[in-house]
N, C-alpha and C positions, 0 to 999 in steps of 0.2 A: 368650298364645301363639297363633299362627295356624297352627301345623303341624297337618296333617290325616292324615299317614301318615309312615312312616320308611323310609329306605334306608340299611341299616347294614352292608352287605358292605364290608369294608376295601379299600383300593386295592391294586393290584399295584405295589410300589415299584420294579419293574424299569423302569417308566415314570415320568415326572415327575408330581408333583401340582402343578398350577398354581393359585395363588391370585392373583386380580386385585383391585386397589384401583381403583375407578372414580369419578372426578370428572367433572363436566360444566361446560364453559365456553362461554359465548356470546362470539364474537369478531367484531368488524367491522374489517376491514383496509382501510386506504386504498391508493390506487394506488401510493404511495411506499413501502409496506411497513410503515408504522406502524399500530398497531391499538389499539382500546379493547375492554376485556374485562369480562365480568360473570360471577360464579360462579352456577351454577344449583343446585348441591348445597351444603349446609352441613356435611355429613359424607360420607365416601366410602361407596360401596356395594361390596359384595363379591361375587365369583363364584368358583367352584372348578370345575376340570375334572381328571379322572383316569381311569385305566383300572382296571377291576375284572375279576377272573377268578373264576368259580364253579368250585369243586373237586369238588363232589358234586352228585348229582341233587337233593337237598334244597335246596341253595343256588340251583340253577338254577330250580327250581319257585318258591322264594321270590321270585327276581328277576322271573320271568314274571308272577307274581301282582301284584307291585307295579306293574309297568308296565301290565298290563291294567286294574287297578282304580283306579290312583292317578296315572297319568302326567299327568292334567289338574289334579291337586290341588297344594297346597303341601306339599312334602315337607321333612322334618327330616333332615339329613344332618350327621354329625359333621365338624367342621372339622379334618380329619385331621392337618395339621402342628401343631396346638395341643394335642396330647395332654399331659395331666398324670396322675400316679398319686396315688391316696390315700396319704398318709403314715402314716395310722392307720385303724383300723377305724371305719366309719360305722354305728353301730347303728341298728336300726329305731326309729321314733318319735323320732329326733333330726333336727335340721334343719341341723347344721353339718358341712361337709366340710373335712377338713384336706388341703391340697395346695398346690402352687406355682402361682399365678396370674399371675406376672409375664410380661410380653411376649407375652401371649396375648389372644384376643378375647373375654374375659369381660366382660359388661356388665350393669348393673342392669336388671331387668325381662326379661332374655333367658333362654332355656332352656339348661340344661346337662344332659348325659346321662352316666350312669354305665353303662358298657358292658362286658359280659362275653361276649356272643355275639349273633347276630342275633335270638334269641328270648329273651334274658336281659339286660334293661336296665331302667333307671328314669330318668325325666325330671323335672326340677324347675325352678322359676323362681328366679332369683337376686334375693334381697332386698337383700344387701349383700355386699361382699367386701373382703378386704385381700390383701396379697402372699401370705399363708400359709393363708387359709381363705375358704370361701364359706358364707354363711348363706342357706338357702333360705326361700321364702315358706311352705312347708308341710313337715311332717316326712316322713322317708322311710317307705315302706311296708315295705321289706326291709332286712336288714343287709348291708353290703358290706365285704369284707375289705380290709386294707391292700394296695396294689398294684393295685387295680381302676383301670381306665383311665377318665379323665374328659375330656370334650371340650365346648367351646362347640358349640352346635347351629346350623348354618347353615340357615335356613328360606327355601325358594325353589322355583321351578319348573324342571323339566327343559326343556332345549331340544329341539326335534323331532329333532335328530340324536342325542339320547341315548336313543332308544327302539329302537334296532337292535341286537339280540343276535346275535352271531356264534358259533355252536356248533362246538366243536372235536370233540366226540364226542356220543353220544346222551345224556350226563349232564352235560357241562361246556360252558361257553361264556364269552364276554367281552362287555363293554359299555363304551363310551366315554361317560362321564358328564360333563355340564356342567350346573351348577345356579347360578342367579343369585338373589341375595337379594331377598326380597319385603319390602314395608314392614310393620313391626309397630309400631303406635302406642304400645305399652306399653314399648318398650326405651328407656332413656336412653343414647344413643349418646355415646361419648367418643373423643377423638382423643389419642393418645400424645404427650406433650410432646417437642419436638425439643430435644436437648441437645448437638448437634454444633457445629461451627465456624461462625462468622459473620464477615463482613468488612463494615464499615459498616452493621451491623444486617441484613444480607442473608445468607442461608445460603450456604455453600460446599459444592459436591459434591467432597469430599476423597477419595473412593474411588480407589484405584489400578486402572488397567485390567488385565484379564487379557490379557497380551500373546500368549496362544495364539489369541486372536481379535483380528483387526486393528481399530484405530480407524478408522472410515469417516468421511471428510470430503468434503463437496461444496459447491459455490458456487452460489448462486441469485440471478439478477438478471433478472426478467421484462422483456420488451421487446415493442414492437409494430412489426412490419416492414410497410412498404408497398412493393410492388414495381411498378415501371413497366416500359416496354419495354426500357430499357437500364440504368436505375439503380434502386437501392433506398434507401429512407429508413428508418432505424431509430430508435425512441425508447425509451430505457431508463426504466423506471418507478421503480426504487429509486434513492435517492441514492448508495448504495454496495452492493456484494454482501452477501447474507446467507450466513454460514457455517453449514452443517448438519453436525452431528457425531453419530455413533452410538457409544456406549461400552458395553462388556460386561465384566462381572466376576463373581466368586464371593464369597459370604459364608458363613462356616463356623461361625457361632455364632448362637443364637436372638436374643441382644441385638443383634448386628450386623445381622442381617436386618431386625429390627423398627426399628432406627435408620434404615435406608433408608426403610422405610415411613413413619416419623415425619417424615423429610426431605420425602418427596413430599406428605404431608398438609400440611406447613408451607407449601409453595408451592401447594397446592390444584390439583395437576395442571398444567395449562397456564396457570394464571391469573397467578401471580406470577413475578417474575424471581429468578434465583439466579446465583451465580458458578460457573464451571467452568474449570479449567486445560486448555490445549490438549494437554498431555502430550507436546509436541514440543520439541526443543532450539532454541527460537526465538532465544535469545541465549546465545552461548558466552562464558564467562568466561576471561579471559587469566591471572588470578591469584586467589588466595584474598583474604579480606577479614577485618577484625576486627569485633567486635560493635558498636563504635561508628561504623563507617564508614557513609557515605551515598553515596560515589562508588565505583563498581565498574569495574574495567578489563575491557574486552571484546575478543574476538579476531574477526577476519574482518569487521570493519566492522558497522555498524548499518543495517538496512533503513530507508530514509527514510520510508516510508509502510507502513501496515498497515490494512486495512479502510477505506481512503480517508482515514485520519487520520494526521497527524504522530504519531510515537510518544510525544511529550511529552503527558502527561495519561493515557496508557494504564496498565494495571495489570499487575503481574508476580507470579507465584508462584515463590518460591525454595524448592526441595524438596531437603532435605538427605539424605545417605546413610542416617541413622537414621530417616527418615520424617518428621521435623519439617517443617512448611510455614509459611512467613511470606509475607505479602502486602504489597506496597508499590506506590505510584504513581510513575511516571517524572516527576521534576520538570524534568530537563534531560537533554540527550543530545548527544554529539559522536561522531565516527567511532571513537574508541577507548575511550570511557567512557560511562557513564550515571550520573546523579545521582538518588537515590531521595528521596522525600518525607520520610523519616525513617530513622534508623539501623536496621540489620538486627536488632540485639539478640542476634545469635548468630553466632559466628565460623565461617568456613569455611576450612580449610587448603588449600594448593595440592595436597597429596597427595589430598584428597577430591574434587577437581574432576571426575575421570572418573565418579564415582558421584552427582554432584549434577546437578540439572536446573533451568534457568531458562526459564520459558515464560510466554506471555501469559495473563492471567486474564481470561476473557470474561464478560460479562454476557449471560445466555441465558435462554430459557424452554423448557420441555418442549414438544415438538410433539405430545404425546399427553396425554390426560386419563386414561390407564390405565397403571398400573404392574403388571407381571406378575412374580411371585416363583415361579420354577420350582424346586420343592423336589425334590432328589435323595434327601433324607432329611429327618427332622423338623426338623433344625437346620442343613441345608445347602442353599442356593439359588443358582441362576444368575439374574442380573439384567442387563437391558439397558435403556438409556435413550437416546432420541434428543432432540436439543435444537437450537435455532437461535439465532443471535446477535440481540440487539436492534440496531436501527439506530444508536442513541446509545451509544457505548462510553466517551465522555469524562465520567466520573462523578467528582464531587468527594467525596473522603473527608476529613472534617475532622480526626479524630485516629485514631491507631492504637496497638496494643500489639504485643508481639513476635510472638506466634504466633496469637492469636485476637483479633479486633476485635469491639467491642461498641458501636460509635459510630454516628453518624448519617450519612446519605448523601442526595444529591439524586436517586438512581436510583429509578425506579418499582418497586413490588412488584406 
């Protein structure tokens, strides 16, 4: 354990507690927009920011002492959204804690803190753990009753901006804390397995947008312009425009929040490609279809080109009213119909058409190596992700199933 002091005043949950998963990718981009990438981190680093308020003179003095004496040291701070409670008493001289560890950042070799107050706590190192208990390397010095709060301990340094106390009265004040994880060689880091949907072996971002926030889309195609006295010459660098998209949504359960984190870890930030629907009605169906159909009737005609490509070979997401999503490649197209690479596997009635959505499925990468989980409460977080399309969208999928694909693809990860 590398912690040299502790900061244990809990956050003011009127403000968000933000936990960031930080990857790092080295990217070399060509003038045509294609890139080669290399991962610089093998596991994500964490940082956390939150607002704390001192309610008493004792708490304010505690905070000032910590900043004065330890602002340059590695501090231990509970990872506040990962709280778990003891399900039974932990007696003194025992090394086993009974609690729920699932979907939390408990790791072998990492510190864990039992917390009852800023001056009433005990820290131990995790020797092993299961979903329902933690075994410590050493026995507890004190007894802790059932219901005691238990947290993973984030070890790191405060940013310089986290040293400014704003006093509301002569006894109270507030501090905006930001702490970034420091390296501890004794921790065996782990990455939560991604169990979500894949298509052609590549993860699909299936989360539905929060339509209270717009989906932001923009197009990028850099150029070089040479101006003369009367004429201008312009050279476009990319073979076709890159679509940039920003998506925002809410997750309201611990498992769902951590599934997004597992998705981001699977693609390692901006390293690997993934699929994302446009969430726009790109293709309008004229009629329903049966589960065995491969040809779909469309209304309003079919755009002849998208992203500089003929639509044949592009991929679609068909999103049913009940939330089911299937993914298929366009094998052929006409002005009033499209032919899919395989049958849909699930019928859609004409009455369901207004609630269904057929949109393009894009091969994209995250434009950032950082995923921010903005917690409004311990199990509720708002999330945003920005992404950009890859230049090559004509990806060959060899075989598919009805809703989730587990097959191979020629697309880069």
